[in-house]
DSSP file (Angstrom, degrees, kcal/mol; ACC not computed):
  #  RESIDUE AA STRUCTURE BP1 BP2  ACC     N-H-->O    O-->H-N    N-H-->O    O-->H-N    TCO  KAPPA ALPHA  PHI   PSI    X-CA   Y-CA   Z-CA
    1    1 A M              0   0    0      0, 0.0     0, 0.0     0, 0.0     0, 0.0   0.000 360.0 360.0 360.0 146.2    0.0    0.0    0.1
    2    2 A D     >  -     0   0    0      1,-0.1     4,-2.0     2,-0.0     3,-0.2  -0.513 360.0-142.0 -71.3 128.0    1.2    3.5   -0.7
    3    3 A P  H  > S+     0   0    0      0, 0.0     4,-2.0     0, 0.0    -1,-0.1   0.761  99.9  54.9 -65.2 -26.5    2.8    5.0    2.4
    4    4 A M  H  > S+     0   0    0      2,-0.2     4,-2.5     1,-0.2     5,-0.2   0.901 108.6  46.8 -71.1 -40.4    1.3    8.4    1.7
    5    5 A L  H  > S+     0   0    0     -3,-0.2     4,-1.9     2,-0.2    -1,-0.2   0.914 110.3  54.9 -70.1 -39.7   -2.3    7.1    1.6
    6    6 A L  H  X S+     0   0    0     -4,-2.0     4,-2.6     2,-0.2    -1,-0.2   0.916 107.8  48.4 -47.1 -52.8   -1.6    5.2    4.7
    7    7 A S  H  X S+     0   0    0     -4,-2.0     4,-2.7     1,-0.2    -2,-0.2   0.917 109.8  51.7 -61.1 -40.9   -0.5    8.3    6.5
    8    8 A A  H  X S+     0   0    0     -4,-2.5     4,-2.3     2,-0.2    -1,-0.2   0.853 110.1  50.3 -61.4 -33.5   -3.6   10.2    5.2
    9    9 A I  H  X S+     0   0    0     -4,-1.9     4,-2.3     2,-0.2    -2,-0.2   0.959 111.6  46.5 -73.0 -49.0   -5.8    7.4    6.6
   10   10 A E  H  X S+     0   0    0     -4,-2.6     4,-2.4     1,-0.2    -2,-0.2   0.863 111.3  53.0 -61.3 -39.0   -4.1    7.5   10.0
   11   11 A G  H  X S+     0   0    0     -4,-2.7     4,-2.4     1,-0.2    -1,-0.2   0.951 110.0  47.1 -59.4 -47.1   -4.4   11.2   10.1
   12   12 A N  H  X S+     0   0    0     -4,-2.3     4,-2.1     2,-0.2    -2,-0.2   0.872 110.8  51.2 -64.4 -33.5   -8.1   11.2    9.4
   13   13 A I  H  X S+     0   0    0     -4,-2.3     4,-2.8     2,-0.2    -1,-0.2   0.948 110.8  50.5 -61.1 -47.9   -8.7    8.4   12.0
   14   14 A A  H  X S+     0   0    0     -4,-2.4     4,-2.7     2,-0.2     5,-0.3   0.903 109.0  50.4 -59.4 -43.1   -6.7   10.6   14.5
   15   15 A S  H  X S+     0   0    0     -4,-2.4     4,-2.8     2,-0.2    -1,-0.2   0.950 112.6  46.6 -65.7 -46.4   -8.8   13.7   13.8
   16   16 A V  H  X S+     0   0    0     -4,-2.1     4,-2.4     2,-0.2    -2,-0.2   0.950 112.5  49.6 -66.2 -43.3  -12.1   11.9   14.2
   17   17 A G  H  X S+     0   0    0     -4,-2.8     4,-2.0     2,-0.2    -2,-0.2   0.927 113.5  45.0 -59.0 -44.1  -10.9   10.2   17.4
   18   18 A F  H  X S+     0   0    0     -4,-2.7     4,-1.2     2,-0.2    -1,-0.2   0.880 111.1  54.6 -67.6 -35.5   -9.8   13.5   18.9
   19   19 A G  H  < S+     0   0    0     -4,-2.8     3,-0.5    -5,-0.3     4,-0.3   0.914 110.0  46.7 -60.3 -44.1  -13.0   15.1   17.7
   20   20 A L  H >X S+     0   0    0     -4,-2.4     3,-1.9     1,-0.2     4,-0.7   0.866 104.7  61.4 -62.6 -34.2  -15.0   12.4   19.5
   21   21 A A  H >< S+     0   0    0     -4,-2.0     3,-0.6     1,-0.3    -1,-0.2   0.820  95.1  63.5 -66.9 -27.1  -12.8   13.0   22.6
   22   22 A A  T 3X S+     0   0    0     -4,-1.2     4,-0.8    -3,-0.5    -1,-0.3   0.615  89.4  66.9 -67.8 -13.2  -14.1   16.5   22.6
   23   23 A L  H <> S+     0   0    0     -3,-1.9     4,-2.2    -4,-0.3    -1,-0.2   0.816  91.0  63.1 -75.0 -36.5  -17.6   15.2   23.3
   24   24 A G  H <X S+     0   0    0     -4,-0.7     4,-2.7    -3,-0.6    -2,-0.2   0.941 104.0  45.2 -56.7 -50.7  -16.7   13.9   26.8
   25   25 A P  H  > S+     0   0    0      0, 0.0     4,-2.3     0, 0.0    -1,-0.2   0.832 110.9  55.9 -70.5 -23.7  -15.8   17.3   28.2
   26   26 A G  H  X S+     0   0    0     -4,-0.8     4,-1.6     2,-0.2    -2,-0.2   0.927 111.2  44.0 -65.2 -42.3  -19.0   18.8   26.6
   27   27 A I  H  X S+     0   0    0     -4,-2.2     4,-2.0     2,-0.2    -1,-0.2   0.898 113.8  49.7 -65.0 -41.2  -20.9   16.3   28.4
   28   28 A G  H  X S+     0   0    0     -4,-2.7     4,-2.4    -5,-0.2    -2,-0.2   0.891 107.8  53.6 -61.0 -36.7  -19.0   16.8   31.6
   29   29 A L  H  X S+     0   0    0     -4,-2.3     4,-2.5     1,-0.2     5,-0.3   0.854 108.1  51.5 -73.7 -29.8  -19.5   20.6   31.4
   30   30 A G  H  X S+     0   0    0     -4,-1.6     4,-2.2     1,-0.2    -1,-0.2   0.914 112.1  46.4 -68.7 -40.3  -23.4   20.0   31.1
   31   31 A I  H  X S+     0   0    0     -4,-2.0     4,-2.3     2,-0.2     5,-0.3   0.909 111.1  52.1 -68.9 -38.7  -23.4   17.9   34.1
   32   32 A L  H  X S+     0   0    0     -4,-2.4     4,-1.8     1,-0.2    -2,-0.2   0.950 112.1  44.0 -66.1 -45.2  -21.2   20.3   36.1
   33   33 A V  H  X S+     0   0    0     -4,-2.5     4,-2.3     1,-0.2     5,-0.2   0.936 114.0  51.3 -67.3 -41.0  -23.4   23.3   35.4
   34   34 A G  H  X S+     0   0    0     -4,-2.2     4,-1.9    -5,-0.3    -1,-0.2   0.898 110.8  46.7 -58.7 -39.9  -26.6   21.3   36.1
   35   35 A K  H  X S+     0   0    0     -4,-2.3     4,-2.2     2,-0.2    -1,-0.2   0.814 112.6  52.3 -75.3 -31.6  -25.4   20.0   39.5
   36   36 A T  H  X S+     0   0    0     -4,-1.8     4,-1.9    -5,-0.3    -1,-0.2   0.900 109.6  47.3 -72.9 -36.8  -24.2   23.5   40.4
   37   37 A A  H  X S+     0   0    0     -4,-2.3     4,-1.6     2,-0.2    -2,-0.2   0.899 112.2  50.3 -69.3 -37.2  -27.5   24.9   39.6
   38   38 A E  H  X S+     0   0    0     -4,-1.9     4,-1.7    -5,-0.2    -2,-0.2   0.891 111.8  47.9 -61.6 -41.0  -29.2   22.2   41.6
   39   39 A A  H  X S+     0   0    0     -4,-2.2     4,-2.3     1,-0.2    -1,-0.2   0.790 109.6  52.3 -72.5 -31.0  -26.9   22.8   44.5
   40   40 A Q  H  < S+     0   0    0     -4,-1.9    -1,-0.2     2,-0.2    -2,-0.2   0.799 108.0  53.8 -76.2 -27.8  -27.5   26.6   44.4
   41   41 A A  H  < S+     0   0    0     -4,-1.6    -2,-0.2    -5,-0.2    -1,-0.2   0.897 112.3  43.2 -67.4 -43.4  -31.3   25.9   44.5
   42   42 A R  H  < S+     0   0    0     -4,-1.7    -2,-0.2     1,-0.2    -1,-0.2   0.893 131.7  18.8 -72.8 -40.0  -30.9   23.8   47.6
   43   43 A Q    ><  +     0   0    0     -4,-2.3     3,-2.4     1,-0.1    -1,-0.2  -0.612  66.6 175.0-132.6  80.3  -28.6   26.0   49.6
   44   44 A P  G >  S+     0   0    0      0, 0.0     3,-1.2     0, 0.0     4,-0.2   0.697  76.0  70.7 -56.8 -17.8  -28.7   29.8   48.0
   45   45 A E  G 3  S+     0   0    0      1,-0.3     3,-0.2     2,-0.1     4,-0.2   0.692  97.1  49.4 -81.9 -11.9  -26.4   31.0   50.8
   46   46 A L  G <> S+     0   0    0     -3,-2.4     4,-2.3    -7,-0.2    -1,-0.3   0.026  75.9 116.7-102.5  28.3  -23.4   29.1   49.3
   47   47 A R  H <> S+     0   0    0     -3,-1.2     4,-3.0     2,-0.2     5,-0.2   0.929  73.6  47.4 -62.3 -48.9  -24.1   30.4   45.8
   48   48 A S  H  > S+     0   0    0     -4,-0.2     4,-2.3     1,-0.2     5,-0.2   0.955 115.3  46.7 -68.5 -44.1  -20.7   32.4   45.4
   49   49 A Q  H  > S+     0   0    0      1,-0.2     4,-2.2     2,-0.2    -1,-0.2   0.943 114.8  45.5 -59.6 -46.8  -18.6   29.4   46.7
   50   50 A L  H  X S+     0   0    0     -4,-2.3     4,-2.1     1,-0.2    -1,-0.2   0.894 114.0  49.3 -64.4 -40.7  -20.4   26.9   44.5
   51   51 A Q  H  X S+     0   0    0     -4,-3.0     4,-2.3    -5,-0.2    -1,-0.2   0.925 110.7  50.7 -67.4 -38.2  -20.1   29.3   41.4
   52   52 A T  H  X S+     0   0    0     -4,-2.3     4,-2.2    -5,-0.2    -2,-0.2   0.905 112.0  45.3 -63.7 -45.2  -16.4   29.9   42.0
   53   53 A T  H  X S+     0   0    0     -4,-2.2     4,-2.2     1,-0.2    -1,-0.2   0.841 113.5  52.4 -69.1 -33.5  -15.7   26.1   42.2
   54   54 A M  H  X S+     0   0    0     -4,-2.1     4,-3.2    -5,-0.2    -2,-0.2   0.901 108.2  49.7 -71.4 -37.5  -17.8   25.5   39.1
   55   55 A L  H  X S+     0   0    0     -4,-2.3     4,-2.1     2,-0.2    -2,-0.2   0.932 111.4  48.3 -68.4 -43.0  -15.9   28.2   37.1
   56   56 A I  H  X S+     0   0    0     -4,-2.2     4,-1.8     2,-0.2    -1,-0.2   0.949 114.4  46.3 -58.8 -46.4  -12.6   26.7   38.0
   57   57 A G  H  X S+     0   0    0     -4,-2.2     4,-2.5     1,-0.2    -2,-0.2   0.933 111.2  52.3 -56.7 -49.5  -13.9   23.2   37.1
   58   58 A A  H  X S+     0   0    0     -4,-3.2     4,-2.4     1,-0.2     5,-0.2   0.864 104.9  56.0 -58.4 -36.9  -15.4   24.5   33.8
   59   59 A G  H  X S+     0   0    0     -4,-2.1     4,-2.1     2,-0.2    -1,-0.2   0.933 108.5  47.0 -60.4 -50.6  -12.0   26.1   33.0
   60   60 A F  H  X S+     0   0    0     -4,-1.8     4,-2.6     1,-0.2    -2,-0.2   0.922 112.8  50.3 -61.1 -45.9  -10.3   22.6   33.3
   61   61 A V  H  X S+     0   0    0     -4,-2.5     4,-1.8     1,-0.2    -2,-0.2   0.904 111.0  46.5 -61.7 -44.7  -13.0   20.9   31.2
   62   62 A E  H  X S+     0   0    0     -4,-2.4     4,-2.4     2,-0.2     5,-0.3   0.846 109.7  55.6 -71.0 -35.3  -12.8   23.5   28.4
   63   63 A F  H  X S+     0   0    0     -4,-2.1     4,-2.7    -5,-0.2     5,-0.2   0.975 107.6  49.1 -61.1 -46.7   -9.0   23.2   28.4
   64   64 A L  H  X S+     0   0    0     -4,-2.6     4,-2.2     1,-0.2    -2,-0.2   0.914 110.9  50.1 -56.7 -39.7   -9.3   19.4   27.9
   65   65 A A  H  X S+     0   0    0     -4,-1.8     4,-2.3     1,-0.2    -1,-0.2   0.925 114.2  44.6 -66.0 -43.2  -11.7   19.9   25.0
   66   66 A L  H  X S+     0   0    0     -4,-2.4     4,-2.5     1,-0.2    -1,-0.2   0.838 110.4  54.0 -64.7 -36.0   -9.4   22.4   23.3
   67   67 A L  H  X S+     0   0    0     -4,-2.7     4,-2.5    -5,-0.3     5,-0.2   0.894 108.2  49.8 -68.6 -40.5   -6.5   20.3   24.0
   68   68 A A  H  X S+     0   0    0     -4,-2.2     4,-1.5    -5,-0.2    -2,-0.2   0.909 113.0  47.3 -58.9 -45.3   -8.3   17.3   22.2
   69   69 A I  H  X S+     0   0    0     -4,-2.3     4,-2.1     2,-0.2     3,-0.2   0.966 112.3  48.1 -64.2 -50.8   -9.1   19.5   19.2
   70   70 A V  H  X S+     0   0    0     -4,-2.5     4,-2.8     1,-0.2    -2,-0.2   0.917 112.0  49.1 -57.2 -45.1   -5.6   20.9   18.9
   71   71 A F  H  X S+     0   0    0     -4,-2.5     4,-2.2     1,-0.2    -1,-0.2   0.820 108.0  55.3 -69.3 -26.9   -4.0   17.5   19.1
   72   72 A G  H  X S+     0   0    0     -4,-1.5     4,-1.3    -3,-0.2    -1,-0.2   0.923 112.6  43.6 -70.1 -37.9   -6.4   16.2   16.4
   73   73 A F  H  X S+     0   0    0     -4,-2.1     4,-1.6     2,-0.2    -2,-0.2   0.926 113.5  48.8 -63.0 -47.2   -5.3   18.9   14.2
   74   74 A V  H  X S+     0   0    0     -4,-2.8     4,-0.5     1,-0.2    -2,-0.2   0.892 114.6  45.5 -65.6 -38.2   -1.6   18.6   14.9
   75   75 A L  H  < S+     0   0    0     -4,-2.2     3,-0.4     1,-0.2    -1,-0.2   0.807 109.0  55.9 -74.7 -25.0   -1.7   14.8   14.3
   76   76 A T  H  < S+     0   0    0     -4,-1.3    -1,-0.2    -5,-0.2    -2,-0.2   0.857 113.5  40.2 -78.6 -29.9   -3.7   15.1   11.2
   77   77 A F  H  <        0   0    0     -4,-1.6    -1,-0.2     1,-0.2    -2,-0.2   0.394 360.0 360.0 -99.1   5.7   -1.1   17.4    9.6
   78   78 A I     <        0   0    0     -4,-0.5    -1,-0.2    -3,-0.4    -2,-0.1   0.471 360.0 360.0 -85.3 360.0    2.1   15.7   10.7
């Protein structure tokens, strides 16, 4: 088999895999925000602490999603 074709197939598979890996953080972010809203409804006096913790967690989740997308592009074009 042609090495260039094999490389293109591997790159396409890598981009699809890393694209699917970005779905996990999206689902996790939805769960994170939903549970924080539920906790704020149960204990409104802890709203600021819960919101701060949620924003830090959301930052980590978004970083993982962006990392997966960037690695997908990097491995596709190498």
